[in-house]
C-alpha positions as CSV (number, residue, x, y, z in Angstrom):
1,M,-12.1,-20.1,-19.2
2,T,-12.3,-16.4,-18.3
3,R,-11.6,-17.2,-14.7
4,L,-8.7,-19.4,-15.7
5,R,-7.2,-16.6,-17.7
6,A,-7.7,-14.2,-14.8
7,F,-5.5,-16.5,-12.7
8,A,-3.0,-17.3,-15.4
9,Q,-2.3,-13.8,-16.7
10,P,-0.7,-12.4,-13.5
11,I,1.3,-15.5,-13.0
12,G,2.5,-15.5,-16.6
13,A,3.3,-11.8,-16.3
14,A,5.5,-12.4,-13.3
15,A,7.2,-15.3,-15.0
16,V,8.0,-13.2,-18.1
17,A,9.3,-10.5,-15.8
18,L,11.6,-12.9,-14.0
19,A,12.8,-14.3,-17.3
20,A,13.7,-10.8,-18.5
21,S,15.5,-10.2,-15.2
22,A,17.4,-13.5,-15.7
23,A,18.5,-12.3,-19.1
24,L,19.7,-9.0,-17.6
25,L,21.6,-10.8,-14.9
26,A,23.4,-12.9,-17.5
27,L,24.2,-9.8,-19.5
28,I,26.1,-8.3,-16.6
29,G,27.9,-11.5,-15.9
30,A,26.0,-12.7,-12.8
31,D,24.6,-16.2,-12.4
32,P,20.8,-15.9,-12.7
33,L,20.2,-19.2,-10.8
34,E,22.4,-18.2,-7.9
35,A,20.8,-14.7,-7.8
36,F,17.2,-16.1,-7.8
37,R,18.2,-18.7,-5.2
38,A,19.4,-15.8,-3.0
39,L,16.2,-13.9,-3.8
40,V,14.0,-16.7,-2.7
41,S,16.1,-17.6,0.3
42,G,16.2,-13.9,1.4
43,A,12.4,-13.7,1.2
44,L,11.3,-17.1,2.3
45,G,14.3,-19.1,3.4
46,D,13.7,-19.1,7.1
47,A,11.3,-17.9,9.7
48,I,12.9,-14.5,10.1
49,A,12.9,-13.9,6.3
50,L,9.3,-15.0,6.0
51,E,8.3,-12.7,8.9
52,N,10.1,-9.8,7.3
53,T,8.2,-10.4,4.0
54,I,4.9,-10.6,5.8
55,V,5.6,-7.4,7.7
56,R,6.5,-5.6,4.4
57,M,3.3,-7.0,2.8
58,G,1.0,-5.2,5.3
59,P,1.2,-1.6,3.9
60,L,1.4,-2.9,0.3
61,L,-1.8,-4.9,0.9
62,L,-3.8,-2.0,2.4
63,V,-2.7,0.7,0.0
64,G,-3.0,-1.7,-2.9
65,L,-6.5,-2.6,-1.8
66,G,-7.5,1.1,-1.7
67,V,-6.0,1.7,-5.2
68,A,-7.8,-1.4,-6.6
69,I,-11.3,-0.3,-5.4
70,A,-10.7,3.3,-6.6
71,F,-9.6,2.0,-10.1
72,R,-12.7,-0.2,-10.2
73,C,-14.8,3.0,-9.8
74,G,-12.8,4.7,-12.6
75,I,-10.9,6.9,-10.1
76,W,-7.1,6.9,-10.6
77,N,-5.9,7.4,-7.1
78,I,-2.1,7.7,-7.3
79,G,-1.9,9.3,-3.9
80,G,-1.5,6.2,-1.7
81,E,2.0,7.3,-0.7
82,G,0.8,10.7,0.6
83,Q,-2.3,9.3,2.3
84,L,-0.1,6.7,4.1
85,Y,2.2,9.5,5.3
86,V,-0.6,11.7,6.5
87,G,-2.1,8.7,8.4
88,A,1.2,8.1,10.1
89,L,1.6,11.8,10.8
90,A,-1.8,12.1,12.4
91,A,-1.4,9.0,14.5
92,T,1.9,10.1,15.8
93,A,0.7,13.6,16.6
94,L,-2.2,12.2,18.5
95,V,0.0,9.9,20.6
96,T,2.9,12.2,21.2
97,R,1.3,15.7,21.3
98,G,-2.4,15.0,21.9
99,P,-4.3,14.7,25.1
100,G,-4.1,11.5,27.2
101,L,-5.3,8.4,25.4
102,G,-6.8,6.7,28.5
103,S,-6.6,2.9,28.7
104,G,-4.8,0.7,26.2
105,A,-8.2,-0.8,25.1
106,V,-9.2,2.7,23.9
107,A,-5.9,4.1,22.8
108,L,-5.0,1.7,19.9
109,P,-8.4,1.8,18.2
110,L,-8.5,5.5,18.5
111,V,-5.0,5.9,17.0
112,L,-5.8,3.6,14.1
113,L,-9.1,5.4,13.5
114,V,-7.4,8.8,13.5
115,G,-4.8,7.5,11.0
116,A,-7.5,6.2,8.7
117,G,-9.5,9.4,9.1
118,A,-6.5,11.5,8.2
119,G,-5.9,9.4,5.0
120,A,-9.5,9.8,4.1
121,L,-9.5,13.5,4.5
122,W,-6.3,13.8,2.5
123,A,-7.9,11.8,-0.3
124,G,-11.0,14.0,0.2
125,I,-9.1,17.0,-1.0
126,A,-8.6,15.3,-4.4
127,A,-12.3,14.3,-4.4
128,A,-13.4,17.8,-3.8
129,L,-11.1,19.2,-6.5
130,R,-12.4,16.5,-8.9
131,V,-16.1,17.0,-8.1
132,R,-16.2,20.8,-7.7
133,R,-13.5,22.0,-10.0
134,G,-13.0,19.2,-12.5
135,V,-9.3,18.7,-11.5
136,S,-8.0,15.4,-12.6
137,E,-7.4,13.2,-9.5
138,V,-4.2,11.8,-11.2
139,L,-2.7,15.3,-11.0
140,S,-4.0,16.2,-7.6
141,T,-3.2,13.0,-5.8
142,I,0.4,13.0,-7.3
143,L,1.0,16.5,-6.1
144,L,-0.6,15.8,-2.7
145,N,2.0,13.0,-2.3
146,F,4.8,15.6,-2.3
147,V,3.0,17.8,0.1
148,A,2.5,15.0,2.6
149,V,6.1,13.8,2.4
150,L,7.3,17.3,3.0
151,A,4.8,17.8,5.8
152,V,6.3,14.8,7.6
153,A,9.8,16.1,7.0
154,W,8.8,19.5,8.5
155,A,7.0,17.8,11.5
156,V,10.0,15.6,12.5
157,H,12.3,18.6,12.3
158,G,9.9,20.8,14.2
159,P,6.8,20.3,16.3
160,L,7.0,16.5,16.5
161,Q,10.7,16.1,16.9
162,E,11.8,14.0,19.8
163,A,12.4,15.8,23.1
164,S,16.1,15.3,23.0
165,G,16.4,17.0,19.6
166,A,19.1,14.5,18.6
167,Y,17.6,13.2,15.4
168,P,14.8,14.2,13.0
169,Q,12.3,11.8,14.4
170,S,9.4,11.7,16.8
171,D,9.5,10.4,20.3
172,A,8.9,6.7,20.6
173,L,5.3,5.7,21.0
174,P,4.3,4.5,24.5
175,E,3.5,0.8,24.9
176,L,-0.3,1.5,25.1
177,A,-0.2,2.7,21.5
178,R,1.9,-0.2,20.2
179,L,0.4,-3.2,18.5
180,A,1.2,-6.6,20.1
181,I,3.5,-9.0,18.4
182,L,1.6,-12.3,17.6
183,P,2.5,-15.2,19.9
184,G,5.5,-17.2,18.9
185,L,6.7,-14.6,16.3
186,R,9.3,-11.9,16.4
187,R,8.0,-9.1,14.1
188,V,4.5,-9.9,12.9
189,H,2.1,-7.6,14.7
190,A,-1.6,-8.0,15.4
191,G,-2.4,-5.2,12.9
192,L,-1.5,-7.6,10.1
193,V,-4.4,-9.8,11.0
194,L,-6.7,-6.8,10.3
195,A,-4.9,-6.2,7.0
196,V,-5.5,-9.7,5.9
197,V,-9.2,-9.7,6.8
198,L,-10.0,-6.4,5.1
199,P,-9.7,-7.6,1.5
200,F,-12.5,-10.1,2.3
201,A,-14.6,-7.3,3.8
202,V,-14.0,-5.1,0.8
203,W,-14.8,-8.0,-1.6
204,L,-18.2,-8.3,0.1
205,L,-18.7,-4.6,-0.1
206,I,-17.9,-4.4,-3.8
207,F,-19.5,-7.6,-5.1
208,R,-22.3,-8.4,-2.6
209,S,-23.8,-5.0,-1.7
210,S,-25.9,-2.4,-3.4
211,A,-23.3,0.2,-2.4
212,G,-20.6,-1.8,-4.2
213,L,-22.9,-2.1,-7.3
214,R,-23.2,1.7,-7.4
215,L,-19.4,2.1,-7.1
216,R,-18.8,-0.4,-9.9
217,S,-21.5,1.1,-12.1
218,V,-19.6,4.4,-12.1
219,G,-16.5,2.6,-13.2
220,L,-18.4,0.8,-16.0
221,S,-20.1,3.9,-17.4
222,P,-20.6,7.2,-15.6
223,D,-23.4,8.2,-18.0
224,A,-25.3,5.0,-17.6
225,A,-24.9,5.2,-13.9
226,R,-26.3,8.7,-13.8
227,Y,-29.2,7.6,-16.0
228,A,-29.9,4.8,-13.4
229,G,-30.0,7.4,-10.7
230,V,-26.5,7.0,-9.4
231,S,-24.5,10.1,-8.8
232,P,-20.9,9.7,-10.1
233,E,-19.8,12.7,-8.0
234,R,-21.1,11.1,-4.8
235,E,-19.6,7.8,-5.6
236,T,-16.3,9.4,-6.6
237,T,-16.1,11.1,-3.2
238,R,-17.1,8.0,-1.4
239,V,-14.6,5.7,-3.1
240,L,-11.7,8.2,-2.6
241,L,-12.5,8.5,1.1
242,I,-12.5,4.7,1.4
243,S,-9.3,4.4,-0.6
244,G,-7.6,7.1,1.5
245,A,-8.8,5.6,4.7
246,L,-7.1,2.3,3.9
247,A,-3.8,4.0,3.1
248,G,-4.0,6.1,6.2
249,L,-4.7,3.0,8.2
250,A,-1.6,1.5,6.7
251,G,0.4,4.5,7.9
252,A,-0.9,4.2,11.4
253,L,-0.2,0.5,11.5
254,E,3.4,1.1,10.4
255,I,3.8,3.5,13.3
256,C,2.1,1.4,15.9
257,G,3.3,-2.0,14.7
258,V,6.7,-1.6,13.1
259,T,8.7,1.5,13.5
260,G,7.3,2.8,16.8
261,R,8.1,6.4,15.8
262,L,7.7,8.8,12.9
263,F,10.7,9.8,10.6
264,E,11.4,10.8,7.1
265,N,11.3,8.2,4.3
266,L,8.9,6.2,6.3
267,A,7.1,4.4,3.5
268,S,10.0,3.5,1.1
269,G,7.7,3.9,-1.9
270,Y,4.9,1.6,-0.6
271,G,2.3,3.9,-2.1
272,F,3.7,3.7,-5.6
273,T,4.4,0.0,-5.5
274,A,0.8,-0.5,-4.4
275,V,-0.4,0.7,-7.8
276,A,1.5,-2.2,-9.3
277,V,0.1,-4.5,-6.7
278,A,-3.5,-3.5,-7.6
279,L,-2.9,-3.9,-11.3
280,L,-1.2,-7.3,-10.9
281,A,-4.2,-8.3,-8.8
282,R,-6.4,-7.2,-11.8
283,L,-8.2,-4.9,-9.4
284,S,-9.5,-7.8,-7.4
285,P,-9.8,-7.2,-3.6
286,L,-8.8,-10.8,-3.0
287,G,-6.1,-10.9,-5.7
288,V,-4.4,-8.1,-3.8
289,L,-3.4,-10.6,-1.1
290,P,-1.0,-12.7,-3.3
291,A,0.1,-9.7,-5.3
292,A,1.2,-7.8,-2.2
293,F,3.0,-10.9,-0.9
294,F,4.8,-11.2,-4.3
295,F,6.1,-7.6,-4.3
296,A,6.9,-7.9,-0.6
297,A,9.0,-11.0,-1.2
298,L,10.7,-9.3,-4.1
299,A,11.6,-6.3,-2.0
300,T,12.8,-8.4,0.9
301,G,14.7,-10.9,-1.2
302,S,16.5,-8.3,-3.4
303,G,18.7,-7.3,-0.5
304,A,19.9,-10.9,-0.1
305,M,20.5,-11.1,-3.9
306,Q,22.8,-8.2,-3.5
307,R,24.6,-9.6,-0.5
308,V,24.9,-13.2,-1.4
309,A,25.0,-13.2,-5.2
310,A,27.0,-9.9,-5.5
311,V,24.5,-8.4,-7.8
312,P,25.2,-4.6,-8.0
313,S,22.6,-2.5,-6.2
314,V,21.8,-0.6,-9.4
315,A,21.0,-4.0,-11.2
316,V,18.8,-5.0,-8.3
317,Q,16.8,-1.8,-8.7
318,V,16.5,-2.4,-12.4
319,I,15.3,-5.9,-11.8
320,E,12.6,-4.6,-9.4
321,A,11.6,-2.1,-12.0
322,L,11.4,-4.8,-14.7
323,V,9.2,-7.0,-12.6
324,I,6.9,-4.1,-11.9
325,L,6.8,-3.0,-15.6
326,F,6.2,-6.5,-17.0
327,S,3.7,-7.4,-14.2
328,V,1.7,-4.2,-14.8
329,G,2.0,-4.3,-18.6
330,F,0.9,-8.0,-19.0
331,A,-1.5,-8.2,-16.1
332,M,-3.4,-5.0,-16.5
333,P,-7.0,-5.8,-17.5
334,K,-8.1,-4.4,-20.8
335,S,-11.2,-3.3,-19.1
336,R,-11.8,-2.4,-15.5
337,T,-14.9,-4.5,-15.6
338,S,-13.2,-7.8,-16.1
């Protein structure tokens, strides 16, 4: 019964959110059925729309996964946005300003590792502040988001700006640092395979390993964990590094697989939406997969709803916020242990 409820609650939350959105659409004189038909068509209506949704799902999946495991450990990492930006920044700096990357077989793994490492280090700042100075990670990770976004803006106007100086963006990444597009597809890159596999690896880590048990024990009760010989400080640092690494990897994958260069407003709020993804998934590493797909479809289809059903852009944004609000409010577990 508990497992059934765990599946039913997120679905019910999404249904209530969509019902509230339909009421809003009716209030402003739009046809809810036409609007939702446009939403579904825009997100899943054809192969191109489906590919766009899958590509958008990638960063939401990875950052949401990092947020979910941090929350399970009782750590409120709200810094996925900044960690993603720093990962993208480090990956771009390595490719465009670093030493030669050698062969393609070495270049891509190295770039992705550097992106993940940069995200981990950025989250490590919050971990150090929490462990050594008692600074709330909620505060530090939020503030670090702003620093990371501004650092990218500074970089693309300064040291990483393209050689021509025409636009505030980096040079395009060379082919050896680009992820291949999967055969028969237009936009879905090979990095998304890694993104889909990682939730299963994280599930094994969290629920089938002693390291995962230590992480979860801190989330259940830090005092009891300490009594059992587990150091909450060490586990806090460890989980923030893992969470940051996943977000940093998402940033590197965006650069190497989607955009091909660094520029401002790279993430479009992926890091913040990822918090809703993690909560809708009830902090389950595997639940993040459908939750990320749901929010990606919502974001992709909302554009079609605006174009086809003539729903005002402001109303589209309100609907997206409603879906996030209801999804989080109804789907959030009463306890992180559920």
